[in-house]
C-alpha positions in Angstrom: -29.2 53.6 -8.2 -31.3 51.0 -11.2 -34.4 50.9 -8.6 -34.7 55.0 -8.1 -36.6 56.2 -11.2 -34.5 59.1 -11.1 -31.4 60.0 -12.8 -28.4 58.1 -11.5 -26.8 61.1 -10.0 -30.0 62.3 -7.9 -30.9 58.6 -6.7 -26.4 58.6 -5.7 -27.5 61.9 -3.8 -30.6 60.4 -1.9 -28.6 57.4 -1.1 -25.5 59.1 0.3 -27.1 62.0 2.4 -27.8 58.8 5.0 -24.3 58.8 5.7 -24.5 62.7 6.7 -27.7 62.5 8.4 -28.5 65.1 5.8 -31.9 62.9 4.0 -35.1 64.8 4.6 -32.9 67.8 3.5 -31.9 65.9 0.0 -34.9 64.7 -0.9 -36.8 67.8 -0.9 -33.7 69.2 -3.5 -34.2 65.9 -4.9 -38.1 67.0 -5.2 -37.3 70.3 -6.7 -34.9 69.3 -9.6 -37.6 66.9 -10.6 -40.3 69.3 -11.1 -40.2 72.1 -13.7 -38.7 76.1 -12.2 -39.5 77.2 -9.4 -38.9 80.3 -10.5 -41.3 82.1 -12.8 -40.0 85.3 -14.7 -42.7 87.5 -16.9 -41.9 89.5 -19.5 -42.5 92.7 -19.3 -41.4 91.7 -15.6 -38.6 90.5 -15.5 -36.4 92.3 -13.2 -38.9 92.9 -10.5 -38.8 88.6 -10.9 -35.0 88.6 -10.5 -35.4 90.8 -6.8 -37.8 88.6 -5.9 -35.5 85.2 -6.8 -32.6 87.2 -5.1 -34.2 86.8 -1.4 -34.5 83.2 -2.1 -31.0 83.6 -3.4 -28.1 81.3 -1.6 -24.4 81.6 -2.5 -23.5 78.6 -1.9 -25.0 76.6 -3.7 -28.7 76.5 -6.3 -29.8 73.4 -4.5 -29.2 75.5 -1.4 -31.5 78.2 -3.4 -34.4 75.4 -3.7 -34.1 74.4 -0.2 -34.3 77.7 0.7 -37.3 78.2 -1.3 -38.5 74.8 -0.3 -38.3 76.0 3.6 -39.6 79.6 3.7 -42.6 77.6 1.8 -43.2 75.9 4.1 -42.8 78.4 7.1 -45.6 80.1 5.5 -47.4 77.4 6.5 -47.4 76.2 2.7 -49.1 79.6 0.9 
């Protein structure tokens, strides 16, 4: 894990993902965790921003929510 330029828990996620055949998904999640928050919540529009975020929400996990955000962006042609 020392060879990865990441926090140890994220490195472990990548290493272990091979066992579960989900490396692509884990790499996406780790990438999403490694950048600033993708959810923008402007003042004066918090309620609207929250309702838009709910459309991406996955109740089982915040990590799956991030994966869902990426997949929706990919499905829309990266727009």
